[in-house]
MARVO-643805 format. One record per residue (C-alpha): x, y, z; residue number from 1. Coordinates in Angstrom, 3 decimals, always signed. Layout:
// MARVO-643805
        x        y        z seq
        X        Y        Z NUM
...
This chain:
// MARVO-643805
        x        y        z seq
   -7.654  +17.341   -7.566   1
   -9.050  +14.262   -9.485   2
   -6.179  +12.514   -8.042   3
   -6.877  +13.255   -4.510   4
  -10.434  +12.336   -5.027   5
   -9.341   +8.863   -6.729   6
   -6.927   +7.991   -4.090   7
   -9.807   +8.777   -0.990   8
  -12.117   +6.428   -3.185   9
   -9.806   +3.525   -3.381  10
   -8.362   +3.859   +0.122  11
  -11.848   +4.323   +1.478  12
  -13.084   +1.215   -0.442  13
  -10.538   -0.844   +0.862  14
  -11.484   -3.373   +3.784  15
   -7.998   -2.931   +5.224  16
   -8.879   +0.610   +5.995  17
  -11.903   -0.488   +7.739  18
   -9.799   -3.049   +9.915  19
   -7.237   -0.311  +10.378  20
   -9.201   +2.033  +11.866  21
  -11.376   -0.074  +13.751  22
   -8.942   -2.608  +15.072  23
   -5.429   -1.353  +15.093  24
   -5.581   +2.568  +15.766  25
   -7.624   +2.602  +18.961  26
   -4.944   +0.802  +20.726  27
   -2.864   +3.753  +20.253  28
   -5.476   +6.203  +21.861  29
   -4.959   +6.976  +25.642  30
   -4.841   +9.948  +27.716  31
   -7.254  +12.096  +29.522  32
   -8.988  +13.258  +26.526  33
  -11.936  +11.761  +24.365  34
  -11.459   +8.901  +22.202  35
  -13.056  +10.302  +19.477  36
  -10.526  +13.150  +19.297  37
   -7.860  +10.855  +19.890  38
   -9.158   +8.605  +17.027  39
   -9.443  +11.876  +14.876  40
   -5.720  +12.875  +15.663  41
   -4.623   +9.522  +14.791  42
   -6.799   +9.269  +11.733  43
   -5.519  +12.318  +10.325  44
   -1.939  +11.402  +10.655  45
   -2.598   +8.032   +9.050  46
   -4.494  +10.173   +6.356  47
   -1.597  +12.617   +5.785  48
   +1.230   +9.631   +6.009  49
   -1.089   +7.938   +3.311  50
   -1.609  +11.140   +0.907  51
   +2.194  +11.565   +1.238  52
   +3.025   +7.891   +0.021  53
   +0.566   +8.156   -2.656  54
   +1.936  +11.090   -4.076  55
   +5.305   +9.879   -4.256  56
   +4.516   +7.413   -5.714  57
   +2.423   +9.077   -8.513  58
   +5.530  +11.088   -8.735  59
   +7.910   +8.355   -9.008  60
   +5.411   +6.647  -11.605  61
   +5.530   +9.602  -13.923  62
   +9.289   +9.861  -13.694  63
   +9.529   +6.150  -14.749  64
   +7.142   +6.674  -17.521  65
   +9.743   +9.281  -19.210  66
  +12.516   +6.492  -19.214  67
  +12.140   +4.314  -22.401  68
  +12.809   +0.720  -22.362  69
  +13.144   -1.145  -25.251  70
  +10.889   -4.054  -26.106  71
  +13.615   -6.606  -25.390  72
  +14.446   -5.215  -22.062  73
  +10.937   -5.111  -20.988  74
  +10.512   -8.987  -22.212  75
  +13.508   -9.915  -20.119  76
  +12.319   -8.074  -17.126  77
   +8.957  -10.020  -17.652  78
  +10.492  -13.275  -17.560  79
  +12.625  -12.707  -14.938  80
   +9.674  -11.550  -12.607  81
   +7.936  -14.565  -14.079  82
  +10.211  -16.926  -13.139  83
  +10.918  -15.385   -9.805  84
   +6.798  -15.844   -9.089  85
   +6.752  -19.392  -10.004  86
   +9.843  -20.438   -7.885  87
   +8.266  -18.699   -5.315  88
   +5.349  -20.277   -5.781  89
   +6.883  -23.625   -5.743  90
   +8.698  -22.971   -2.636  91
   +5.615  -22.182   -0.975  92
   +3.812  -25.045   -2.581  93
   +6.584  -27.639   -1.436  94
   +7.084  -26.234   +1.892  95
   +5.994  -27.943   +5.233  96
   +4.500  -26.048   +8.194  97
   +6.373  -26.450  +11.178  98
   +4.747  -28.806  +13.836  99
């Protein structure tokens, strides 16, 4: 239950969620019914998908925790990831915008 409460607080405090519910979702509500009912239905669908994704993420995280990675492999992964991020930053820093 604590997981659900934390997930709700994180999602509710996310500014992207506010933008999603105010700018994006109303475009998908149409029909003869009330807009409030349509927004509630689309919003409920979004919350179901968000909850399922969070649960899958939590289960995968708990399964990955069981895998013991040696310190050497952990350092190697960190270094490769760091090099990739620095490479992407250098690429973005030197790329030109199309005119």
